[in-house]
KOLNU-180437 format. One record per residue (C-alpha): residue in three letters; x, y, z negated; residue number from 1. Coordinates in pm, whole numbers, padded with zeros to 5 digits. Layout:
BEGIN
+--------+--------+--------+--------+------+
| rodren |     c1 |     c2 |     c3 | zalo |
+--------+--------+--------+--------+------+
|    ALA |      X |      Y |      Z |  NUM |
...
+--------+--------+--------+--------+------+
END
This chain:
BEGIN
+--------+--------+--------+--------+------+
| rodren |     c1 |     c2 |     c3 | zalo |
+--------+--------+--------+--------+------+
|    MET |  00015 |  00007 |  00012 |    1 |
|    PRO |  00181 |  00366 |  00091 |    2 |
|    CYS |  00342 |  00556 | -00182 |    3 |
|    LEU |  00396 |  00898 | -00178 |    4 |
|    PHE |  00644 |  01018 | -00448 |    5 |
|    VAL |  00773 |  01386 | -00541 |    6 |
|    GLU |  01030 |  01378 | -00781 |    7 |
|    GLN |  01137 |  01686 | -01026 |    8 |
|    LEU |  00780 |  01808 | -00922 |    9 |
|    THR |  00781 |  02038 | -01252 |   10 |
|    VAL |  00979 |  02052 | -01576 |   11 |
|    ILE |  00809 |  02066 | -01904 |   12 |
|    ASP |  00977 |  02332 | -02152 |   13 |
|    SER |  00826 |  02254 | -02500 |   14 |
|    SER |  00880 |  02159 | -02860 |   15 |
|    ARG |  00801 |  01850 | -03022 |   16 |
|    LEU |  00791 |  01736 | -03410 |   17 |
|    ASP |  01009 |  01434 | -03505 |   18 |
|    PRO |  01028 |  01272 | -03818 |   19 |
|    VAL |  01415 |  01302 | -03881 |   20 |
|    GLN |  01549 |  01569 | -03645 |   21 |
|    GLY |  01243 |  01806 | -03717 |   22 |
|    LEU |  01159 |  02081 | -03460 |   23 |
|    VAL |  01281 |  01930 | -03145 |   24 |
|    GLY |  01347 |  02136 | -02784 |   25 |
|    GLU |  01283 |  01935 | -02484 |   26 |
|    SER |  01344 |  01999 | -02106 |   27 |
|    TRP |  01163 |  01686 | -01922 |   28 |
|    ILE |  01152 |  01640 | -01545 |   29 |
|    VAL |  00874 |  01550 | -01433 |   30 |
|    ASP |  00849 |  01288 | -01151 |   31 |
|    VAL |  00532 |  01138 | -00943 |   32 |
|    GLU |  00438 |  00855 | -00784 |   33 |
|    LEU |  00086 |  00834 | -00586 |   34 |
|    THR | -00039 |  00474 | -00446 |   35 |
|    GLY | -00335 |  00450 | -00233 |   36 |
|    THR | -00484 |  00438 |  00146 |   37 |
|    LEU | -00461 |  00703 |  00354 |   38 |
|    ASP | -00692 |  00985 |  00437 |   39 |
|    ASP | -00846 |  01131 |  00763 |   40 |
|    GLN | -00468 |  01320 |  00790 |   41 |
|    GLY | -00291 |  01009 |  00732 |   42 |
|    MET | -00165 |  01112 |  00358 |   43 |
|    VAL | -00241 |  00984 |  00058 |   44 |
|    PHE | -00213 |  01350 | -00079 |   45 |
|    ASP | -00088 |  01627 |  00105 |   46 |
|    PHE |  00241 |  01744 | -00061 |   47 |
|    GLY |  00130 |  02085 | -00103 |   48 |
|    ASP | -00209 |  01971 | -00306 |   49 |
|    VAL |  00045 |  01740 | -00521 |   50 |
|    LYS |  00308 |  02066 | -00555 |   51 |
|    ARG | -00050 |  02334 | -00662 |   52 |
|    GLU | -00297 |  02100 | -00851 |   53 |
|    LEU | -00086 |  01857 | -01018 |   54 |
|    LYS |  00201 |  02076 | -01122 |   55 |
|    ALA | -00047 |  02348 | -01276 |   56 |
|    ALA | -00221 |  02091 | -01418 |   57 |
|    ILE |  00056 |  01936 | -01621 |   58 |
|    ASP |  00198 |  02283 | -01698 |   59 |
|    ASP | -00162 |  02374 | -01838 |   60 |
|    SER | -00149 |  02064 | -02069 |   61 |
|    VAL |  00166 |  02036 | -02241 |   62 |
|    ASP |  00461 |  02302 | -02095 |   63 |
|    HIS |  00594 |  02589 | -02371 |   64 |
|    ARG |  00367 |  02436 | -02617 |   65 |
|    LEU |  00448 |  02213 | -02942 |   66 |
|    LEU |  00356 |  01901 | -02922 |   67 |
|    VAL |  00257 |  01688 | -03259 |   68 |
|    PRO |  00179 |  01347 | -03359 |   69 |
|    GLU | -00190 |  01284 | -03442 |   70 |
|    ALA | -00109 |  01032 | -03699 |   71 |
|    THR |  00126 |  01263 | -03912 |   72 |
|    THR |  00072 |  01596 | -03869 |   73 |
|    ARG | -00213 |  01809 | -04089 |   74 |
|    LEU | -00393 |  02008 | -03884 |   75 |
|    LYS | -00687 |  02278 | -03965 |   76 |
|    ARG | -00857 |  02475 | -03701 |   77 |
|    ALA | -01067 |  02797 | -03760 |   78 |
|    ASP | -01178 |  03062 | -03533 |   79 |
|    GLY | -00953 |  02985 | -03200 |   80 |
|    TYR | -00625 |  02916 | -03450 |   81 |
|    VAL | -00464 |  02600 | -03575 |   82 |
|    ASP | -00254 |  02566 | -03882 |   83 |
|    VAL |  00018 |  02276 | -03857 |   84 |
|    GLY |  00184 |  02111 | -04137 |   85 |
|    TYR |  00466 |  01871 | -04080 |   86 |
|    ARG |  00717 |  01675 | -04312 |   87 |
|    SER |  01050 |  01555 | -04185 |   88 |
|    GLU |  01348 |  01438 | -04357 |   89 |
|    LEU |  01528 |  01765 | -04316 |   90 |
|    GLY |  01228 |  01928 | -04487 |   91 |
|    PRO |  00891 |  02108 | -04413 |   92 |
|    ILE |  00785 |  02276 | -04098 |   93 |
|    SER |  00484 |  02444 | -04071 |   94 |
|    MET |  00290 |  02685 | -03759 |   95 |
|    SER |  00013 |  02861 | -03708 |   96 |
|    GLY | -00098 |  03039 | -03370 |   97 |
|    PRO | -00366 |  03008 | -03123 |   98 |
|    GLU | -00493 |  02659 | -03057 |   99 |
|    HIS | -00386 |  02648 | -02703 |  100 |
|    THR | -00062 |  02684 | -02829 |  101 |
|    VAL | -00045 |  02312 | -02972 |  102 |
|    VAL | -00104 |  01968 | -02813 |  103 |
|    VAL | -00222 |  01635 | -03051 |  104 |
|    VAL | -00048 |  01375 | -02924 |  105 |
|    PRO | -00198 |  01062 | -02964 |  106 |
|    GLY |  00026 |  00846 | -03220 |  107 |
|    ASN |  00272 |  00834 | -03477 |  108 |
|    SER |  00554 |  00991 | -03267 |  109 |
|    VAL |  00574 |  01234 | -03004 |  110 |
|    ASP |  00829 |  01124 | -02726 |  111 |
|    ALA |  00843 |  01079 | -02349 |  112 |
|    ALA |  00668 |  00779 | -02329 |  113 |
|    ALA |  00353 |  00921 | -02525 |  114 |
|    VAL |  00398 |  01230 | -02355 |  115 |
|    ARG |  00332 |  01063 | -02030 |  116 |
|    ASP |  00028 |  00871 | -02138 |  117 |
|    PHE | -00108 |  01159 | -02234 |  118 |
|    LEU | -00077 |  01341 | -01946 |  119 |
|    HIS | -00172 |  01033 | -01712 |  120 |
|    ARG | -00521 |  01063 | -01946 |  121 |
|    SER | -00569 |  01435 | -01879 |  122 |
|    ILE | -00506 |  01482 | -01486 |  123 |
|    ARG | -00583 |  01130 | -01339 |  124 |
|    HIS | -00939 |  01254 | -01286 |  125 |
|    LEU | -00785 |  01542 | -01038 |  126 |
|    LEU | -00683 |  01291 | -00823 |  127 |
|    PRO | -00903 |  01225 | -00483 |  128 |
|    ALA | -01070 |  00836 | -00468 |  129 |
|    ASN | -00834 |  00733 | -00228 |  130 |
|    VAL | -00550 |  00761 | -00467 |  131 |
|    THR | -00555 |  00433 | -00682 |  132 |
|    GLU | -00268 |  00500 | -00900 |  133 |
|    LEU | -00086 |  00800 | -01027 |  134 |
|    GLY |  00273 |  00671 | -01139 |  135 |
|    LEU |  00436 |  00970 | -01399 |  136 |
|    ARG |  00806 |  00978 | -01523 |  137 |
|    LEU |  00955 |  01214 | -01793 |  138 |
|    ARG |  01312 |  01193 | -01790 |  139 |
|    ALA |  01575 |  01445 | -01966 |  140 |
|    GLU |  01850 |  01591 | -01741 |  141 |
|    ARG |  02135 |  01380 | -01709 |  142 |
|    ILE |  02410 |  01616 | -01853 |  143 |
|    ASP |  02792 |  01494 | -01835 |  144 |
|    GLY |  02922 |  01787 | -02078 |  145 |
|    ALA |  02786 |  01930 | -02357 |  146 |
|    TRP |  02436 |  02058 | -02446 |  147 |
|    TYR |  02195 |  02181 | -02732 |  148 |
|    ALA |  01860 |  02197 | -02778 |  149 |
|    TYR |  01643 |  02522 | -02903 |  150 |
|    SER |  01322 |  02609 | -03026 |  151 |
|    HIS |  01194 |  02978 | -03063 |  152 |
|    GLY |  00928 |  03244 | -02965 |  153 |
|    LEU |  00971 |  03552 | -02754 |  154 |
|    GLN |  00755 |  03810 | -02919 |  155 |
|    ALA |  00769 |  04072 | -02609 |  156 |
|    HIS |  00718 |  03808 | -02315 |  157 |
|    GLY |  00403 |  03855 | -02090 |  158 |
|    GLY |  00368 |  03488 | -02066 |  159 |
|    ALA |  00408 |  03177 | -02222 |  160 |
|    CYS |  00746 |  03233 | -02349 |  161 |
|    GLN |  00585 |  03400 | -02683 |  162 |
|    ARG |  00453 |  03112 | -02851 |  163 |
|    ILE |  00702 |  03129 | -03127 |  164 |
|    ALA |  00763 |  02703 | -03130 |  165 |
|    HIS |  00845 |  02608 | -02783 |  166 |
|    GLY |  01163 |  02462 | -02677 |  167 |
|    HIS |  01457 |  02364 | -02421 |  168 |
|    ARG |  01707 |  02090 | -02360 |  169 |
|    SER |  02020 |  02296 | -02212 |  170 |
|    ARG |  02383 |  02266 | -02100 |  171 |
|    ILE |  02650 |  02515 | -02181 |  172 |
|    GLU |  02983 |  02564 | -02015 |  173 |
|    VAL |  03244 |  02763 | -02152 |  174 |
|    TYR |  03548 |  02927 | -02000 |  175 |
|    ARG |  03878 |  03054 | -02160 |  176 |
|    ASN |  04081 |  03222 | -01989 |  177 |
|    GLY |  03973 |  03048 | -01635 |  178 |
|    HIS |  03976 |  02723 | -01797 |  179 |
|    ARG |  03705 |  02489 | -01916 |  180 |
|    ALA |  03706 |  02516 | -02324 |  181 |
|    GLU |  03531 |  02188 | -02423 |  182 |
|    ASP |  03664 |  02218 | -02767 |  183 |
|    TRP |  03372 |  02560 | -02784 |  184 |
|    GLU |  03142 |  02327 | -02575 |  185 |
|    THR |  03142 |  02104 | -02836 |  186 |
|    TYR |  03105 |  02338 | -03100 |  187 |
|    TRP |  02803 |  02478 | -02983 |  188 |
|    ALA |  02642 |  02146 | -02884 |  189 |
|    GLU |  02664 |  02035 | -03238 |  190 |
|    ARG |  02582 |  02376 | -03419 |  191 |
|    TRP |  02272 |  02381 | -03207 |  192 |
|    ARG |  02148 |  02058 | -03186 |  193 |
|    ASN |  01749 |  02072 | -03298 |  194 |
|    VAL |  01795 |  02469 | -03402 |  195 |
|    TYR |  01541 |  02726 | -03450 |  196 |
|    LEU |  01688 |  03043 | -03297 |  197 |
|    GLY |  01490 |  03329 | -03486 |  198 |
|    SER |  01562 |  03688 | -03452 |  199 |
|    ARG |  01640 |  03922 | -03746 |  200 |
|    GLU |  01349 |  04122 | -03730 |  201 |
|    HIS |  01077 |  03856 | -03724 |  202 |
|    LEU |  01203 |  03701 | -04023 |  203 |
|    VAL |  00945 |  03770 | -04308 |  204 |
|    ASP |  01042 |  03560 | -04570 |  205 |
|    THR |  01294 |  03290 | -04727 |  206 |
|    MET |  01150 |  03076 | -04993 |  207 |
|    ASP |  01179 |  02748 | -05152 |  208 |
|    VAL |  00878 |  02456 | -04997 |  209 |
|    GLU |  00882 |  02167 | -05146 |  210 |
|    GLY |  01241 |  02198 | -05273 |  211 |
|    ILE |  01394 |  02295 | -04938 |  212 |
|    ARG |  01503 |  02647 | -04885 |  213 |
|    CYS |  01328 |  02777 | -04559 |  214 |
|    HIS |  01323 |  03078 | -04321 |  215 |
|    ARG |  00952 |  03189 | -04215 |  216 |
|    PHE |  00918 |  03397 | -03900 |  217 |
|    ALA |  00602 |  03560 | -03775 |  218 |
|    TYR |  00512 |  03777 | -03527 |  219 |
|    SER |  00200 |  03973 | -03359 |  220 |
|    ALA |  00211 |  03871 | -02945 |  221 |
|    ARG | -00029 |  03951 | -02642 |  222 |
|    GLU | -00199 |  03611 | -02721 |  223 |
|    GLY | -00244 |  03645 | -03056 |  224 |
|    GLU | -00063 |  03615 | -03456 |  225 |
|    PHE |  00217 |  03337 | -03466 |  226 |
|    SER |  00406 |  03227 | -03755 |  227 |
|    VAL |  00675 |  02899 | -03793 |  228 |
|    THR |  00847 |  02798 | -04108 |  229 |
|    VAL |  01142 |  02573 | -04091 |  230 |
|    PRO |  01425 |  02456 | -04323 |  231 |
|    ALA |  01677 |  02698 | -04330 |  232 |
|    ALA |  01965 |  02482 | -04245 |  233 |
|    ALA |  01792 |  02398 | -03897 |  234 |
|    CYS |  01785 |  02806 | -03799 |  235 |
|    GLU |  02027 |  03037 | -03649 |  236 |
|    ILE |  01946 |  03412 | -03687 |  237 |
|    LEU |  01990 |  03641 | -03439 |  238 |
|    GLU |  02021 |  04015 | -03429 |  239 |
|    THR |  01806 |  04033 | -03105 |  240 |
|    GLU |  01553 |  03858 | -02910 |  241 |
|    SER |  01634 |  03481 | -02816 |  242 |
|    THR |  01632 |  03541 | -02439 |  243 |
|    VAL |  01861 |  03332 | -02224 |  244 |
|    GLU |  02037 |  03641 | -02150 |  245 |
|    GLN |  02110 |  03739 | -02507 |  246 |
|    ILE |  02186 |  03380 | -02632 |  247 |
|    ALA |  02449 |  03417 | -02364 |  248 |
|    ALA |  02576 |  03727 | -02493 |  249 |
|    HIS |  02603 |  03625 | -02843 |  250 |
|    LEU |  02784 |  03308 | -02765 |  251 |
|    HIS |  03035 |  03501 | -02579 |  252 |
|    ALA |  03031 |  03777 | -02863 |  253 |
|    VAL |  03111 |  03499 | -03112 |  254 |
|    MET |  03379 |  03328 | -02948 |  255 |
|    GLN |  03567 |  03683 | -02869 |  256 |
|    ARG |  03545 |  03770 | -03238 |  257 |
|    GLN |  03701 |  03430 | -03308 |  258 |
|    GLU |  03977 |  03452 | -03063 |  259 |
|    PRO |  04085 |  03797 | -02959 |  260 |
|    GLY |  04260 |  03842 | -02658 |  261 |
|    LYS |  04127 |  03597 | -02488 |  262 |
|    ARG |  03894 |  03628 | -02193 |  263 |
|    PHE |  03605 |  03388 | -02236 |  264 |
|    SER |  03316 |  03326 | -01962 |  265 |
|    VAL |  02989 |  03107 | -02102 |  266 |
|    ARG |  02704 |  02995 | -01908 |  267 |
|    ALA |  02414 |  02944 | -02112 |  268 |
|    PHE |  02114 |  02724 | -01970 |  269 |
|    GLU |  01722 |  02762 | -02036 |  270 |
|    GLY |  01652 |  02421 | -01984 |  271 |
|    VAL |  01707 |  02268 | -01650 |  272 |
|    GLY |  01885 |  02456 | -01360 |  273 |
|    LYS |  01855 |  02814 | -01484 |  274 |
|    GLY |  02020 |  03047 | -01748 |  275 |
|    ALA |  02263 |  03308 | -01796 |  276 |
|    ARG |  02620 |  03410 | -01790 |  277 |
|    ALA |  02779 |  03661 | -02002 |  278 |
|    SER |  03134 |  03753 | -01926 |  279 |
|    ASP |  03471 |  03969 | -02013 |  280 |
+--------+--------+--------+--------+------+
END
């Protein structure tokens, strides 16, 4: 039976709650296969429709959202908002925001397989009758070098990036005096593995929650009121917003202070295939 495939239809940039790692930023590449009979055009499904309709449906379902496991997350909904409570081995995590910014995934945990199954149920009805099978694959980008994963929110952003708990899994490349600085790449990969990048402007409280020191960040954005509380040990507080341009500039400034007189260039990615560069 004919099968149509589209590799890297979209990239899901979201954060998930994990029992061990806490708040985890993810960038999953989505591949699609459609199996069925040929329509009047001699196609299983038009490529344009796949890219337009299925991509939009996937993005609207899970992209730039906080993905939480149904069985282990405390949820309270009221007036279009949702309060999320969760306990990881790192400590307690809570988030409050408009209800559409949180996706509840059935089961005890959120991983690529669970999100794939959730998407399959969510978008299968969009396909025409001649399509008999929908295959979805969620995969992480293959990164041979260093990478980190972070969660954040951008208050001033006009789109989905304003959501306070979404994230990315990102490559990092550092050059010192024109040569690859793998020591710095490893340093940032270890320091920023599953980190929350918060702006000092949005830090509203530091307190003990269930015996764990936590930071609470909050702001008002176009979509509504947002707040997130995470263990302080899993936070990095920036003096600016956490756009990828400002992240790259922050990394560059730190390395320059540590090694004055050296020329640095850093390429900080935001998910897959995009990012910003800062250099002397």
